[in-house]
C-alpha positions in Angstrom: 156.8 238.2 235.9 155.5 236.2 232.9 151.9 237.5 233.5 153.2 241.1 233.6 155.2 240.6 230.4 152.1 239.2 228.6 150.1 242.1 229.8 152.7 244.7 228.6 153.0 243.0 225.2 149.3 242.8 224.8 149.0 246.5 225.8 151.6 247.5 223.2 149.7 245.4 220.6 146.4 247.0 221.3 147.8 250.6 221.6 149.1 250.5 218.0 146.3 248.3 216.8 143.7 250.8 217.9 145.4 253.7 216.4 145.9 251.8 213.1 142.2 251.0 213.0 141.2 254.7 213.2 144.0 255.9 210.8 143.5 253.2 208.2 139.7 253.4 208.5 139.7 257.1 207.9 142.1 256.8 205.0 140.0 254.1 203.4 136.8 256.2 203.7 138.6 258.9 201.8 140.2 256.6 199.2 137.3 254.2 198.5 135.2 256.5 196.3 138.1 256.7 193.8 138.6 252.9 193.6 136.7 250.0 192.1 135.9 247.2 194.4 138.9 244.9 193.6 141.4 247.7 194.1 139.6 248.8 197.3 139.8 245.3 198.6 143.5 245.0 197.9 144.1 248.3 199.7 142.1 247.2 202.7 144.2 244.0 203.0 147.3 246.1 203.7 145.8 246.7 207.1 144.9 243.1 207.6 148.4 241.9 206.8 149.8 244.6 209.1 147.6 243.4 212.0 148.7 239.7 211.5 152.3 240.8 211.4 152.0 243.2 214.4 150.5 240.5 216.7 153.3 238.2 215.7 156.0 240.8 216.5 154.5 242.1 219.8 152.9 239.0 221.2 154.6 236.1 219.5 151.4 234.8 217.8 152.6 233.0 214.7 150.8 230.6 212.3 151.4 227.6 210.1 149.1 226.8 207.2 148.4 223.6 205.3 146.4 223.2 202.1 147.0 226.6 200.4 147.0 224.8 197.1 143.4 223.8 197.8 142.1 227.3 197.4 140.1 227.6 194.2 140.7 230.3 191.7 137.0 231.1 191.5 134.4 232.1 194.1 133.3 229.6 196.7 131.6 229.3 200.1 134.2 229.3 202.8 133.3 227.6 206.1 135.4 228.1 209.2 135.1 227.6 212.9 135.1 230.8 214.9 137.3 231.2 218.0 138.7 234.8 217.9 139.1 237.9 215.9 142.3 236.6 214.4 140.7 234.4 211.7 138.4 237.2 210.5 141.4 239.3 209.8 143.7 236.5 208.5 141.2 234.7 206.2 140.4 237.8 204.2 144.1 238.0 203.1 143.9 234.6 201.4 141.4 235.6 198.7 141.3 238.2 195.9 137.8 239.0 197.0 136.0 237.8 200.1 132.6 238.8 201.5 131.9 238.1 205.2 128.6 237.2 206.8 128.3 239.2 210.0 125.9 240.7 212.5 124.7 244.2 211.4 125.7 245.8 214.7 129.4 245.5 213.7 129.0 248.1 211.0 128.1 250.7 213.5 131.5 250.6 215.2 133.3 253.9 214.3 136.1 253.5 211.8 136.4 249.7 212.1 132.8 249.1 211.1 132.8 251.8 208.5 135.8 250.3 206.8 134.4 246.8 207.2 131.3 248.0 205.2 133.6 248.7 202.3 134.1 244.9 201.9 130.4 244.5 200.9 129.6 242.2 203.8 126.3 240.4 204.2 125.1 242.2 207.4 122.2 240.3 209.0 119.7 241.0 211.8 120.1 238.0 214.0 116.9 238.7 215.8 115.0 237.6 212.7 116.5 234.2 211.7 114.0 233.5 208.8 114.7 236.9 207.1 118.5 236.5 207.8 118.6 233.1 206.1 116.8 234.5 203.0 119.2 237.4 202.9 122.3 235.1 203.2 121.1 233.0 200.3 120.0 235.8 198.0 122.9 238.2 198.7 125.4 235.4 198.9 124.4 234.1 195.5 124.8 237.6 194.1 128.4 237.9 195.5 129.3 234.4 194.2 128.0 235.3 190.7 130.5 238.1 190.7 133.3 235.7 191.6 133.5 236.9 195.2 133.9 234.2 197.8 131.6 234.2 200.9 132.9 233.5 204.3 130.5 232.1 206.9 131.1 231.0 210.4 128.3 228.5 210.9 128.6 228.6 214.7 127.2 232.1 214.5 129.5 233.5 217.3 132.9 233.0 218.7 133.3 229.8 220.7 136.1 229.0 223.2 138.7 226.5 222.0 137.8 223.0 222.9 134.0 223.6 222.9 132.0 221.2 220.6 131.1 222.5 217.1 127.4 223.3 216.4 127.0 224.3 212.7 123.9 225.9 211.2 123.0 225.0 207.6 123.2 228.5 206.2 126.6 228.0 204.4 125.5 224.7 202.9 122.1 226.1 201.8 123.9 228.9 200.0 126.4 226.6 198.3 123.6 224.3 197.1 121.5 227.3 195.9 124.5 228.9 194.0 125.9 225.6 192.7 129.4 226.2 194.1 131.7 224.2 196.3 132.5 224.6 200.0 136.1 225.1 201.2 136.5 224.4 204.9 139.1 226.1 207.1 140.0 224.8 210.5 142.1 226.7 213.0 142.9 226.8 216.7 143.4 230.6 216.9 141.6 230.7 220.3 144.6 229.3 222.1 146.6 232.4 221.2 144.0 235.1 220.7 141.1 234.1 223.0 137.7 235.6 222.5 136.7 238.4 224.9 140.1 238.4 226.6 142.8 241.0 226.7 145.9 238.9 226.9 147.5 237.4 223.8 149.3 234.1 224.3 152.5 233.4 222.4 152.3 230.3 220.2 151.7 228.9 216.8 148.2 228.9 215.3 147.4 225.9 213.1 145.4 226.5 210.0 144.2 223.8 207.6 142.3 224.2 204.3 140.2 221.4 202.8 139.8 220.5 199.2 136.6 221.9 197.8 133.5 219.9 198.7 131.0 219.7 195.8 127.5 220.8 196.5 126.0 219.2 193.3 123.8 216.3 194.3 124.1 217.1 198.0 121.5 218.4 200.4 122.2 221.1 202.9 122.0 218.7 205.9 124.6 216.2 204.6 126.9 218.9 203.3 126.8 220.7 206.7 127.7 217.4 208.5 130.5 216.8 206.1 132.0 220.3 206.7 131.6 220.0 210.4 133.1 216.6 210.5 136.2 217.7 208.5 136.8 220.7 210.7 136.3 218.7 213.9 138.8 216.1 212.8 141.4 218.8 212.1 140.8 220.4 215.5 141.3 217.0 217.1 144.6 216.6 215.1 145.7 220.1 216.2 145.1 219.2 219.9 147.3 216.1 219.6 150.2 218.3 218.4 150.2 220.2 221.7 
């Protein structure tokens, strides 16, 4: 009975979620040419907030967040672990402007990818790592210079909850190059919104935000280890809460 209820709730979530993606994506494609980027971003976030609220209503997926006061008022590099789609939707709502590093193929998804492209993401070709890293550093520095924060998932793909972290240095290299700080975000969204699975599991997602980590005087390797260590510690703390 519980499995059936979870299935029906998840089905209801996705039915409205899918329709909203098409409807809001189409609306944004029409509205975007008339708006500057900050206004376009704010309007796009209406859908993000709806999606977070809708999954809470239909599937009982809530969240608690610690460290909101640590978010800087200027652009920074945001580093987060990657377990699901939830954090890609949620984290964008925390910033006045946020650019996401993502794989280029996502922009080809009808409506969703088209609307995503309006957020000025850094869309890389993962089959060419050398060119991708150069693109991240160059385009990321341009975004940061315009006071737009850059979100990077250093794992490169979604990883199941409980799997060990393996971070690339791309986020740290960008922060060092641009001379900005890194803000780490740890979460355990995968326990409620598992990657590549249909069912949503009721529960409370833990989210923690670090104080900014200075890149001045640091090298990419040590800064990456510092960010990974902080996020891993938070994940361990989340696990002890049950």
